[in-house]
N, C-alpha and C positions, 0 to 999 in steps of 0.2 A: 630716403634711407629705408632699407629693408629691415623690418622688425621681426625678430625671432621670438616666439611666444612659448609659454609653458602651459601645462595642464592646469585648468581652473580648479581650484580647491574651494568648493562651496562652503564647508564648515569654517575654513580659514577666513574667507571673505566675510562671512556673517560675523565672525569674531572681531575682524578688523573694523567692520561697520560699528559694532557696539563700542569698541575702543575709541574710534574716532569721535563719537558723540561724547565719551568721557573726557577726551583730551581737548576737544574744541567745542565743548557744550555751550559755553557762554557766547562764542561767536556765532554758532549755528542758531542758538536761541535768539540772539539779536536780530539776525537776518529774517528769521521766521516771524518774529514780533513786528518788525517793520513791514513785512509783506501783509500780515494780518490786519494791521492798522490801516495800511493803504487800501487794502481790499475793502475793509469795512466802510471807510470814508467814501471811496468811489461807488461802491455798490449801494450803500445807504443813501448817498446823495442822489443817485439815479432813481432809486425806489421812492424817495421823498418826492422828487419831481413828477414821477409817473403816477403814483397812487396817493400822494398827499401825506401829510403827517398828522397824527392824532395822538393825544396824550394818553389815550386808552387803547388797549389792544383792539385791532380790527381784523376781520377775516376777509381775505380777498379771494375771488374766484379766479384762479390763474387760467382756467380754460376760457373764460369769457374776456378776461382783461385784454389779450392781444387784439381783439376785434373792436375794443372801445378806445385804443390808444390813438392819439393824434399824430400827425407827421412830425411835429416838434418833439413829442415824447419818444417816437421811435428813433429820432436823431440822437436824443440824450442817451437812449439805451445803446445805440451803436457806439457812440463815443466812449461810454462807460465800459463797454465790452473791450474796446481797443486798449484802454488805459489798464484794464485788469490783465489782459494778456501781456502788456509791456511790463507791468510790475511783477507778474509771475515769472516771466522770462528772465528779468534782471535778478530776482531773488534766487531762482534755480541756478543760474550761471554762477552767482556769488557763493552759493552753497557748495558747488563743485570745487571752486577755487579754494574755499576755506578748508574743505575736506582734504584736498591734495597737499596742502601746506604741511611741512613737517612740524612736530611739536616744539623744536628749538628755533624754528623760523616761522611760526604761525602768523597768519595775516590778521590785521584788525578788521573790523566790519567795514570801515571806510575803504581800506585797501582792497578788500574783496569786491566791493561794488565798483571801485575805480579800475580794477583789473578786467572787468567785463568788456569785451570788444563786440564789434558789429557782426563778425562772422558767426560765432556761436548763436547769437540771437536770431539769425536767419534760419537756423535749424529749429529753434523753438516755434517761430512763426510757421514754418513749413509743417511742423507737426500738427499745430492747431488747425491749419487749413485742411490738411489731409484728413484729420479726425472728423472735422465738421462735415466735409463733403462726403466722406465714405459712410458716415452714420445715416445719410439719407438713402443709401442703397441696401445696407445690410447692417443689423445690430452687431454682427460679429466682425465686420470689416474694420471698424474703428480701433477696437483693442488689438486686433492682430497687427495692423500697420504700425500702431504705437509701440508694440513689443518689438517690432523689427527695427524701428528707428531709435528707440530710446538708448540702447547701448552706445550709440555714436555721440551722445551728449558730452560725456567727459572728454572725448578726443576734441570735439569742437571747442570746448571751453578752455582746455588746458594747452592744446597745441595751436589754437586759433584757426582751425580749419573751417572751410565752408561746408554747407550741407552735404553736397555730393561727395566731396573728398572724405569728409568724416565718416559717411556711411560705408563708402568703399574700403577705407582703411580698417574700420572695425570688422567689416565682413571678412577681410583677409586675416586679421588678427585672431578672430574667433574660430578659424578653421580647426576642426577637431574638438572644439569646445562649445559649439553652438547649442547643443541639447542641454549641457550644464548651465550655459548662460540663460537659456529659457527658463529652466527650473529655478535658477536664482531670481529671475525677474518675477516669476509667479510667487515665490516665498516673500520677496520684498513688497510686492504690490498687495499681498493678502492682508496687510495691516491696514491699508487705507479704507476699504469698505467697512471693516470692523469699527474703526474710529468714527467714520461718518454715521453709521447706524446708531452707535451708542451716543454720540453727542447729539444727534437729532432727536433721539428718543428722550434723553434725560436732561438736555440743556436748552434746546430751542423750541420744543413742542409743548404747547400749553397743557397742563393738567396731567401729564404723563410722567413727569420726573418727581424728585423729592420736593420741588417748589412748584406751586401752582401759579403760573405767570398771570392767569386771569385776575388775580387779586392785586396786581401791582401795575403801575404805569409802564408805558412802553420803554421809557428811558431805563427802567430797571433791568431790561433784557440785554442792554448793550454789552455789559461786561461778560455775560454768559455767551452771547453771540461771538464776541471777540475771542473768548476761550475756545469755543467750538471751532472757529476759523483757524486759530493757531494750532490746535491739535491736528486738524486735517492737513494743514500745511507741513507740520512736522512729520507726519506719516509719508507725505509726498517727498518731503526732504530726505527721508531715510532711504527712499528708492534711489534718488540721486547719489547719495552718499555711498550706498552699496554698490551701484554701478561704477563709481569712481574707484572704490576698493578693488573691484573686479578688474578694472582697467590696470591698476597698479600691479595686481597679482599676474595678469597676462604679460605685462612688460617685464617683470622680474625687477632687476636692479638697474635697468637702463635709464638713461637720463631723459628728461622731457624736452619738449620742443622750445624753440626760441621764444614764442609768445608767452608760454607759462613762466619762463624765467624773467621776462620783462614785466609781468603782471604783478608788480608789487613784491617781488622776491619770493615767488613760489619755488620751493625746492623740488 
């Protein structure tokens, strides 16, 4: 089906992004919290296996640590990385479906996760692989390639398209709006480094925030690390919600694909 698009209105999309968080806040909050808890369990479990557990704070030399890890520890780290990518991909796709659903037909958290199909997950996996490989050649290659592929995520999740078809379709849809779409991505993504810097400085770094973690057991840090993880995930979630609103704005009032209608009643 040929899609006719309209001019992307950046202020309108940003307003719709904020409105989406207001209307579907609890659903998006639940998805983000599940992702944060899963990430903390998987990442914390891998760190426990690799570095051991101590009731008191310990300082690890991350520069030396990779050279002291055993084969079993590297295997655990690899499995943990795969599981983290899986949970991030699922939560990202579920966030897109939650953002797309109409207020009078919004999805539950369970329906959002149940609506995720394998095709959009392939795009998430492809993004991770491309970013990791490209980062080995140039520090600028990874973010540039991510910016080029990210707008296709809503199409993959909502219409059930594979990576190649989703990217081609978005490239065609964004004709005449690519500069606006890039500006929108930069505006949405600017929130993520701010959140990471603030949370790292005031929540998870010893002695720099309002609480001196060196005075308390390691278990005391877990709620703060969970909060920092959730905040960073919410900032990333805002990027996906914003791109979903941009996709809606480009489509106008046109109906969505068959996959989206089958994914738990997305309108």
